[in-house]
Structure formats: structure tokens, C-alpha cells
GUMARDO-519657 format. One line per 3 residues: number of its first residue (from 1); for each residue x, y, z of C-alpha. Coordinates in pm, whole numbers, plus 50000, padded with zeros to 5 digits. Example, Ala and Ser with C-alpha at 12.3 -4.5 7.8 and 13.67 -1.06 7.14 Angstrom:
// residues 2
1) 51230:49550:50780  51367:49894:50714
// end
This chain:
// residues 281
1) 49401:61219:58735  49747:61017:58806  49478:60700:58845
4) 49229:60708:58577  49585:60662:58312  49766:60363:58463
7) 49361:60239:58436  49307:60331:58047  49544:60057:57884
10) 49323:59744:58067  49026:59939:58040  49069:59997:57625
13) 49174:59602:57606  48881:59531:57762  48682:59720:57478
16) 48846:59577:57271  48826:59163:57352  48376:59302:57389
19) 48430:59350:57052  48560:59087:56902  48343:58849:57112
22) 48025:59022:56969  48116:59039:56611  48173:58610:56650
25) 47895:58530:56760  47609:58804:56510  47851:58632:56223
28) 47576:58468:55984  47724:58097:55910  47790:57927:55560
31) 47603:57626:55421  47917:57405:55247  47857:57377:54860
34) 47764:57036:54742  48048:56908:54479  47905:56867:54144
37) 47860:56496:54012  47975:56530:53658  48314:56531:53521
40) 48431:56935:53465  48474:57040:53130  48804:57095:52970
43) 48981:56983:52686  48949:56641:52700  48579:56580:52750
46) 48335:56610:52455  48161:56965:52371  47820:56743:52380
49) 47917:56622:52712  47957:56952:52888  47632:57198:52991
52) 47596:57481:52840  47683:57778:52957  48012:57635:53203
55) 48346:57775:53171  48560:57448:53027  48796:57415:53345
58) 49139:57319:53300  49168:56924:53355  49457:56897:53675
61) 49786:56702:53533  49833:56357:53667  50208:56260:53689
64) 50219:55910:53520  50476:55701:53775  50765:55576:53619
67) 50802:55294:53521  50979:55044:53617  51251:54859:53535
70) 51197:54469:53623  51323:54163:53457  51008:53972:53210
73) 50958:53696:53399  51080:53377:53250  50790:53173:53039
76) 50680:52843:53168  50812:52565:53055  50580:52388:52733
79) 50311:52118:52807  50423:51775:52780  50279:51603:52475
82) 49979:51368:52546  49928:51080:52354  49604:50958:52248
85) 49517:50556:52283  49278:50373:52033  49264:50616:51759
88) 49193:50528:51397  49503:50629:51162  49366:50561:50811
91) 49610:50330:50569  49915:50499:50452  49858:50586:50045
94) 50043:50351:49870  50348:50533:49742  50316:50669:49407
97) 50612:50484:49281  50451:50177:49268  50146:50402:49097
100) 50321:50458:48809  50520:50135:48794  50402:50015:48388
103) 50142:49695:48406  50373:49461:48234  50632:49482:48505
106) 50345:49453:48838  50180:49118:48576  50428:48914:48768
109) 50708:48595:48608  50777:48270:48646  51040:48043:48441
112) 51099:47747:48589  51220:47369:48522  51105:47018:48581
115) 51009:46671:48514  50771:46375:48577  50647:46081:48419
118) 50403:46007:48095  50311:45709:47850  50090:45662:47581
121) 49721:45602:47608  49675:45358:47337  49713:44999:47388
124) 49932:44943:47057  50157:45190:47122  50183:45077:47528
127) 50242:44715:47416  50546:44846:47268  50694:45116:47447
130) 50776:45136:47843  50662:45444:48070  50901:45699:48019
133) 50992:46017:48170  50941:46365:48060  51109:46726:48101
136) 51051:47040:48050  51133:47409:48086  50837:47699:48132
139) 50866:48053:48092  50509:48182:48288  50346:48520:48197
142) 50118:48650:48457  50162:48478:48748  49976:48779:48953
145) 49694:48791:48733  49368:48598:48606  49488:48507:48364
148) 49853:48328:48222  50020:48300:47929  50269:47900:47938
151) 50584:47888:47650  50735:47591:47748  51034:47300:47557
154) 50894:46979:47630  51095:46610:47585  51085:46279:47657
157) 51239:45955:47670  51107:45584:47703  51247:45248:47625
160) 51037:45125:47298  51082:44754:47162  50913:44573:46856
163) 51018:44280:46616  51313:44378:46424  51445:44645:46624
166) 51738:44686:46793  51659:44593:47217  51874:44888:47290
169) 51679:45168:47159  51499:45494:47278  51228:45661:47166
172) 51320:46070:47242  51025:46310:47175  51122:46711:47148
175) 50929:47009:47057  50742:47344:47216  50450:47390:47369
178) 50243:47722:47411  49961:47713:47674  49689:47938:47813
181) 49654:47951:48218  49346:48077:48438  49400:48114:48796
184) 49178:48020:49051  49324:48267:49293  49590:48589:49296
187) 49864:48693:49484  49780:48406:49703  50079:48162:49844
190) 49897:47864:49673  49700:47888:49313  49524:47671:49156
193) 49467:47674:48749  49392:47497:48473  49578:47509:48133
196) 49474:47394:47773  49691:47481:47559  49902:47342:47135
199) 50231:47185:47074  50425:47050:46845  50646:46793:46920
202) 50903:46518:46619  50991:46125:46790  51344:46026:46696
205) 51435:45716:46738  51766:45708:46850  52096:45468:47032
208) 51921:45145:46756  52213:44989:46558  51956:44816:46279
211) 51581:44837:46283  51375:44630:45996  51026:44676:46196
214) 50729:44847:46128  50867:45097:46345  50945:45484:46185
217) 51262:45582:46237  51047:45927:46304  50762:46103:46368
220) 50598:46458:46341  50270:46494:46588  50074:46765:46693
223) 49939:46802:47046  49642:46952:47209  49736:46915:47617
226) 49484:47009:47867  49527:46997:48245  49517:47109:48619
229) 49766:47214:48859  49878:47391:49197  50111:47664:49146
232) 50249:47807:49518  50503:48084:49603  50754:48180:49850
235) 50996:48487:49858  51077:48528:49496  51064:48099:49475
238) 50764:47938:49278  50684:47536:49245  50402:47347:49083
241) 50253:47026:49015  50015:46956:48773  49833:46615:48554
244) 49725:46667:48203  49604:46418:47913  49772:46532:47519
247) 49525:46458:47197  49752:46409:46913  49667:46426:46540
250) 49900:46269:46250  50068:45960:46400  50237:45749:46221
253) 50480:45604:46410  50443:45245:46533  50182:45073:46344
256) 49880:44851:46470  49795:44598:46240  49427:44507:46267
259) 49279:44217:46088  49391:44203:45745  49482:44560:45774
262) 49860:44674:45884  49841:45012:45738  49636:45129:46063
265) 49829:45383:46274  49811:45321:46642  49698:45562:46872
268) 50029:45799:47015  49758:46045:47250  49919:46088:47591
271) 49949:46149:47984  50130:46324:48226  50211:46405:48544
274) 50508:46634:48649  50638:46919:48899  50881:47193:48845
277) 51083:47444:49034  51144:47792:48986  51191:48158:49082
280) 50896:48437:49027  50989:48822:48932
// end
């Protein structure tokens, strides 16, 4: 009996161990359940996306990472400018001040003085006088236009010799002239032109101590000058050269006796070649 009591503890431990082993062998094995592929319903999911009957589970809260305080990167330098060559650029628009200038400031003006040689055309007048000189002061209006106007003072002087007249006498003429001038070019270095107009001239005998000849001491005549010329312009300076012919009416200065009639007067038509210099503005 005493030996049974000694074996009672090991026997109980064996019984317990055997029972546990049997229970472990007989327990049914459970298969893992597949996880749903759909997003669980929660407060952030629209009701239309939740299957009916499914409870809205609470959306797990995710903690946002703390912002990192980093210095902003230095911006890259701007790209270097590129230049294109052979690119057409339209001409600059004219200045408004030029467009607003009144017409009378753009037509061009010229003031010049000059002189040359001239003489009468008729035989009787040329037999009494010698080749003389002429001079003028001229204002031209319209040097930059096709049509210009000229206003001039004209003068002449030449020796005269007649029977009964002091040999030191000089025939002097003074007058005014107006003419229209047609320019063949505009705003060019050289400007050919033609012109025609009208003039009044007064002749006077000067430097004579006596006059018993048939030559009148004074005479007023009307002239129609026509001519051709060329003008040049450079940096505000101007010059022109011209040749002209002057038809004359009203001359009774020099008589030209023909036959038995001593009242016929000689023609005072003139030719001349003159040159002028001046300024354009």
C-alpha cells in the first residue's frame, strides 16, 4: 500500500499527458479565410461603393510624417540669351514730329547769289555795245518739289560806244524777275531743271559826261526769260549753272537806221550764262 502511494504521482502525470495528446490529434484543422479585396466601408468611402449589408468599419488612422524643414534649393541661373542672325527687321516708323511738320517746312528753300556773262542778240545792239556781265540774287521756293518758284533781282553792265556819246559810258540794267521752275529730280544730289518767267528791266546810261548820240539815256523793257540749268545740293549748300535767252518788248534804247527810216530801233533780246552759289534750308 505504501508502494502504491509512491507510484500515484507518476501515474497521474502519464494519464494527463496522454489525454492532452489525444485531444490535440482529434481537434479539427481550420483553413485561413481569404481577405476581402474590396475596400472596407468607412466614413471616407461613399455609400454607393459599399456593398449592402456591410458594416462601415472605421478607417484606420494614419499618422502623417512630420514635415521636414529643409532649406529651398537655390534656383538655377536664367539661361543665357540667344541671338538670331539674318532676321528681317522692319524699318522704324517715321517720327511723329516729322509727320506733323506743316507742308511749308518741307518743300525746301534756297537763297543764292551769282553772276556770269551776257550780251544782246541783235546785230545793231551788238555793234554798239560789248559783251557785259550780269548778276542776280535769287530766292527759290520748292527745291525739294517737282515744281518750284523763283524770285530774283537781276542786274547787268556793259560798255557802249556810239557817235556823239562819251567813250567812258556804261549801260547799266536793273530789274526784278519771277519764274516757274520744273525740277526733273527730287531730293537728289544733282537736280536738272527748266524754267520760264517774266521780268522788268530798266536801262540807264552812266559814267558819261555828254551824250549827243541817238542812244536814249534810259529805257524800260519787258523780258520773257526761258532757260535750262542744273542745281546741286550738299550738306545745306547749293549751287546751280544755267543758260538762258530773253525776249524783249518795248525797246527804244538804241536806234537801228535801215534805209531812209531812222526811227527803227534795234532789238534788245539777250542771252546769258550764269552760275550761283548759296544755301538750302
